[in-house]
N, C-alpha and C positions, 0 to 999 in steps of 0.2 A: 344648659343654655350657654351660647357663645356670643361674643360681640367684638366689634372693632370700634376704635375711636377715630373719627374723621374731624376735620376742621369744622364741619357743620353739625356734628353731634354723633351720638352713639348709634351704631347699626347692629341690630340683633340678627343672628342667623342660626340655622341648625344644619348639621352635616351628617350624612349617613352613607355607608357603603365604601367600597374600595375600587380604585381603577381610575379611568379617565374622568376629569371634572365635567359636571353639567350644572348650569345655573338655572334655578327655578324662580319665577317671579309671579307673585299673586295679583289678584284683581282688586277692584274698588271694594271697600268695606271689609276686605279679607286680611289674611296673614299667611305666614308660611304653612300653617296647619292644613290648608287645602291640598297640599302636596304629600302628605304623609304616606298614603298608599302608593303614590308614584315613586317616592324615594325607596320604599321597600322593593318595588318591582325593578328598580334600576340597580339595586345594591350589588348584584353579582356582575361586576364589570364596570360599574361607574361609581364615582364619588359625587353624590348630589348635594349641592349647596342651595338651601332655600332661605331667602332673607326676607325681612320685613322692611318695606319702604318707610322712609321718615313719615311720622304721623300715624303709623299703623302698627298693630301688634305690640312688641316690646321695644321697638326702635324709638329714637328721640322724637319728642313732640314740641320742642321749643322753637321751631322754625317759623318763619313768616310766609314762606313760599312752598307750595306743594304742587308745582307744575310738572308736566310730563318731562320737560327738560331737566328738572331737578332730579328726578328718579333715574334718568339716563346717566347723569353725572354720578349718582350714588353707585350704580352698578359698575361703572368704569373704575371708580375709586375702590370699590370692594374687590374687584378682580386684581387691581394693582397691589392692594395690601395683602391679599392672599397668595400672591405670586402666581396667579393664573394669567398667562399671557393671552391665551386664546382658548375658547371653549364653545360648545353648543349652548345656546340660550333658549329656554322654553318659558313662555309667558301665557297666563290665562287672563282673558278680558283686558283690563287696563294694563296688566303686566305684559301681555302680548304686544300691545301698542308700544310700550317702552322697549321691548326686545327688538321690534322692527326699527324703531328710532335709533337704537344703539347700533344695529347692523348697518344702517344707512350713514350714520355720523362717524362711526369708528369701525369700519369693516374688518380691520386687522384684529379686533377683539373677538369677533363672532365667527366661529367655524361653520355653524349651521344655525338656523333660526326656526323656531316652532311657535305658532300662535294658536291659541285655543279659545274659540268663541270671542275673538277680539275685534274691536272696531278699527278699521283702516281709515274710514271717514267717520268722524265723531257724530255726524248727523244720523248715523244708523242706530244710535242709541234709542232705547225705549223713551217715550215721552216723559215718564215719571223721573227718569234719571236726568234728562235734560233740565227739567224743572228744578231738580235738587241743586243744580249749579247756579241758580239765581240767589243772591244773598238774602233777600227778604223771605223767600220760600224756605231756604235752608235753615234760617234762623227759627222760623215757626215750627218746622218739622223737628229740629234738634231739641227744641225746648218743650216738645210734647212727646216725651219718651214712650209713654204708654200707647199713644196713638201710633207712633212709629213702629213699635213692636207688633201691634195688632195688624197694621197694614202689611208688614212684611210677612206675617204668618198667614194672612189671607191669600197673599200672592205666591207664597212658597211653593205650592204644588205646580205652578206654572213656570217656576224658575229651575227647580231641580226635581228629577223623578224620585230620587231618594231624599225627599225634602226634610224628613224628621232629623236626620243626622246633620244635614246642611244647616238647618235652622238653629240647632243648638250651637254649632260652630260659629255661625254668624253672630248670635247674641253675645257670645264670649268676645269675639273680635270687635264688635260694635262698642263694647264697654271700654275698650282700650283707645278709642279714637277721641279727637277733639272736634269742635265745630269747624275749625280752620281746615283741618285735613279732610273732613267730610265734604266741605264746600268746594275748596279750591282745586282739589284733585279731579273731581268730576266736571267742574267748570272747564279746566284745561283740556280734559279728554274730549268734551263736547266740541271744542274748537280746534281739534287736531285733525288734519287731513293729509294723509301720506300718499294719496293717489298720484300726484304729479311726480313723485320720486321713486315709485315702485319699480319702474323700468330700469333703474340703475342698480338694483340689487343683484349681486353676482353669486353669492354663496347659496347652497341648497336651502330651500324654504319649504316648510310644511304648514298647511293650514288645516285645523281640525274644528269642525263646527257641528253643533247639534241641530238636526232638522226642526226640532220643536223649540228652538231658542226664542224667548220672548223679550230678552234683555238687549241683545244685539241681533240685528237683522242677519239671518244666516246667509243671505245673498251676498254678504261681504266676501264669501269664499270665491265668488266669480271674479273678483279683482286679481286673484293670483294668476290669471292668464297673462298679466303684464310682467310676471316674473319668469325669467328664462329657465331657471332650474328649480321648478316648484312641483309640489304634490299636494293635492287637496283630498281630504276625507270628510264625508258628511255621515254622521252616525244617525240612523233613522229613529232610534228610541231615546236619544239624548236631548237635553234642553241646554241650559247655559253652562252646565258643568259636566262635560263629557267624561272627565276622569272620575267623577263620582257616579254618573248615571250608567255608563257602560264601561266599567273599569278594565275588564279583561281585554276588550277590543281596543280600548285606548292604549293600554300598555303595549299590546302587540304592535300597533301602528307606530308608536313612539320608538320602541326598541328597534324595529325594522328600519326606521328612518335614521336613527343614530348610528346603526351598524352598517348602513349601506355605503 
């Protein structure tokens, strides 16, 4: 377990492999663990850094703000502390939205950007996720843990094809969160809209979406037509977690993009 100390708190990360640096960002309710297989696939040629956002996994949870802009600042600080001036950034779901924000706000930091099942317009989120961003609803859900676990388990087969492994990982990650990080991160994501700025993106961009995604509308992939140097891949058998549902195809696509 590795960590760095910032003015805003401790940031936990894991690193694996040797070679060029790649930054991996997890989604809402998740942690660095969703990237374990991807890190192994990248190990021959890349040094993959997978970090936990504030309020998630093993990172600090003493903050009052968990907005997308806070996470963009976290990644910028992380790269500065690690001596990584510029690198490809890969993000899943909320992490992909953070990666795109970073690419737009600090283009000198991002060599290439990859989003995996990510909302570019927060209104593309599933209705249940939008509702989780309302304080009164989030409070009720968070304080009914048995009901929350049962609801997630019922929905799990529609979220991930390989849902048993995903469910166990999620339950572990959920136990590390607080009500504040649960609520305000998804609230911020819901009200994020990057469409007006997409046309200004100049670095190579890759979008990977699962055709069966029920969390983020997979038609978000169509927005990449506004990006000059972009590539889009839709995996037919994948849902919200292409790297878990179709790992071999996902790794092949990512490695091809990073090496191009």
